[in-house]
N, C-alpha and C positions, 0 to 999 in steps of 0.2 A: 786427445786423439778423436777424430770423427768416428762415431759409431755407424757402421754400415749395416743396414737391415739385411739379413739374409733373404735371398730371393725365395719366394714361396714356390713349392713344387708346381702349383698351378701356373704361376707366371713363367716359370722356366720351361714349361712344356709346350712344344709346338702344337698348334691346333690340329695338326694332321694326324696325330697319333691315336686315331680312333681304334678302340678295341672292337667295337661293334659298329658296322655301317649297314644301315637298312635303306634300300632304294626300291621304290615302286612296288612295295610288298602288297600282294593281294591274297586274301584268304577266304575259304569257304567252309561252312558247316553243311555237309551234304550238298544240297542244291542252293543254299542261301549264300550269296556273295556278300561278305560282311566287311572285309578290308578292301579299300578302294585306292591303293597306292600310298601306303605308309612310307615316309622317308624321314630318317633322323640318324644322328650319330651319338655314340656314347664313348667318351674318352676314358682311357685307363685311369682308374682311381676316382672316377666321378660318381656322385649320386644324382641321378636324374629321375624326374617323375613323368608319368603319363597322366594328365589330368583331363577331365571332360565329364559331360553328363552321363548318367546311366545309359547304357546301350550305345555309347560312342565307338566302342571297339577296343577298349583298353585291355581287358582280359584276353580278348581274342588275339590281340597283338602278341601278348606273352606266350600264348599257346602256339601261335605261328612261329615264334622265335625258337620254341622247343621242338618244332616239328610234330605237334600234337593235333593238327587240323586235318580234315579229310583231304584237303587239297590246298596248295599254296603256290604262288608264282611271284617272280621278281627276284631280288637279290638280298641275301642276308650274309654278310661277311663277318666272321668272328676270328680275331687274331690273324687276319690276312687270308682266311680260308673260306671259300664259298660253301655254305651249308644248306642251300635251298633244296638240294636233291637228296640230302641225307635223312635216314630214319631217326626217330627221336633218340634211340639208345646211343647212336653215334654222336649226336649233338651233345648229349649229356656227357659222353666220354671226352668230348673236345673241351669241356670245361664250363658249360652253362648249366645252372641249376635253378629250379623254381620252388618257391614256398607258396603253395596254392592257397587260395582264399579259404577253402574248407580244411586246410591244415594237413589232412591226410594222416592223422595219428592212428595207429592200429590199436583198437581197443583191447584185443586179447594179448597184446605184448606189453611187457614192462617198459618203463622209461628207458632203461639201459638197452633193452632189445630194440626198441624204436630208434634209439640214437645210433646203434651200431649197424642198422639194417642196410643203408645204401653203401655200395662198395666205394673204396677209395679209387679215384680215377687217375690221380697224379699226386706227386709230393706237394707239400705246401699247404695242406689243410691244417686246421687247428687241432691240437692234441686234446685229449680229454681234459687235462688240467686247464688248458686255455679256455675251453668251453665252460668249465665250472667256474672259472674266474669271471667270465662274462655273465653266466646265469647260475648264481649260487643256489637258487631254489632247486635246480635239477639234481645237484649232488645229493641233496637231502631226500629226493623222491625217486632215486634210481630203481628201487624195487617195486614202486607203485605201478599199478596198471594204468595204461594210457588214459582210460576213461575217468580215472579218479582225479585227474589234474583239473585245475581251474582253466578257464579260457586263456588267461594270460600265460599260464605254465605250458599249455598246449602250443601256444604261438612260439614261445621260447624254444620248445623242443623241436618244432618244425623248422625253425631257423638254425638251431644248433646242428641238426642232422645233416644239413647240406654243407655246413662249414667244415665238417670233418672230411668231406670228399675231395677237397683240393680244387673245387670249382672256382674259377676266377670271376665269373659274372653271375651275380645272384639276382634273380627276378623275384620280387615280393609283391603279391597281390593282396591289397587291403590288409596290411599287417596289424593295423590298430583297430579294426572294425569290432565294435561291441566290447572293447576293453575299458577298464576303469582308468581314469586319468593318471594315476600313479604308475600303472603298468605301461601306458602309452609313453610316459616319460622314460621309463626303463628301456623300452624298445628304441626310443630316440637316441639314448646314450649308447646303446648297442650299435646302432647304425653308424654313429660318429666314430666309435672305436674301430669298427670294421673298415671304415674308410681310411683311418690312420694306418691300418695294417695292410692297405693296398688293395682291398676288395673293391670291385666296381659293382654298383647296385642300380637296378632299374625298379622303380617303385610305382605301383598303381595305388593311389590314395585319395579317398574322398575328403578326409580331414585336412583341409588345406593349411590350416595353422600348423599342423604337425609337419606336413610336406615342406612348408617354408622354413621350418626349423632345422631340417636335415639336408635339403637338396641344394645342388649347385645351379641346376637349370630345370625348367619345366617345359615339356612339350604338350601343347594343347591339342587334343584329339576331338574331331567332330566327324561324324558319319564315315568312320573308317579311314580317315587320313589326318596327318598332322597339319594344322592350319596356322600355328604360330609357335614361336619359341620365346620364352621369357627367362632371362638370367635372374637368379635369385636376388642379386643386389640391385636389380631394377624393378623389383616387385612393387615398391611403393608407388612409382609413377604409373604402373600398369594395372592397379587394382580395379579401376572402373571397367577397363577392357576385360579383365579376367572375370569379374562378376557377370558381365554380359555373356561371356562364353559359357560360364558354369550355371547361369540362371539362378544365382543366389542373391 
């Protein structure tokens, strides 16, 4: 009999099923106009990156998606709902979570207290056992203080904390920065497993080799807008262009 390859989820999915649709997004820090019309889509179950030079507006975009800028304009639709006018707490409740670059671990709290701190916003978050399956180190360190953790363990805790909440879209800002290669690999495996479990992830990442190992698509950001989109399977043909964008 002829073996028929099962259709991959990506191939079976119409391109229109964007979980996040960003159109002409502008953002300000105080008086500074930093985002100048960001437009991009993220489909359900995808891992996409925002790549660009320092100061291009990648982190600002994440803060804008979370409603954490002093002012924003344009359109950010999440799961079919316009969020541009919502305060940050309502956006978080809608199902978007951020793992910030500085990780935000509370030094005075134990690993367990840090883990349990954010409220569950909806069903579908990972259980404690699923989290310890992803991050075995955390199980052994539950009673340790947040500051006693290594940088890698702090990053794992910062990711684990949002996975409990039931958020469907996870924004990760520089998750591998300053981490040892073995930890970077572990974070990469974690992102792959989260993708398998149906999470959608937007990643800001300077380590392009790492980004290419986990992402489906890359959005190139320059001066507060998206100037190009590159599919991960077309990276090889586009490396020269990408190096020119990133100045590497």
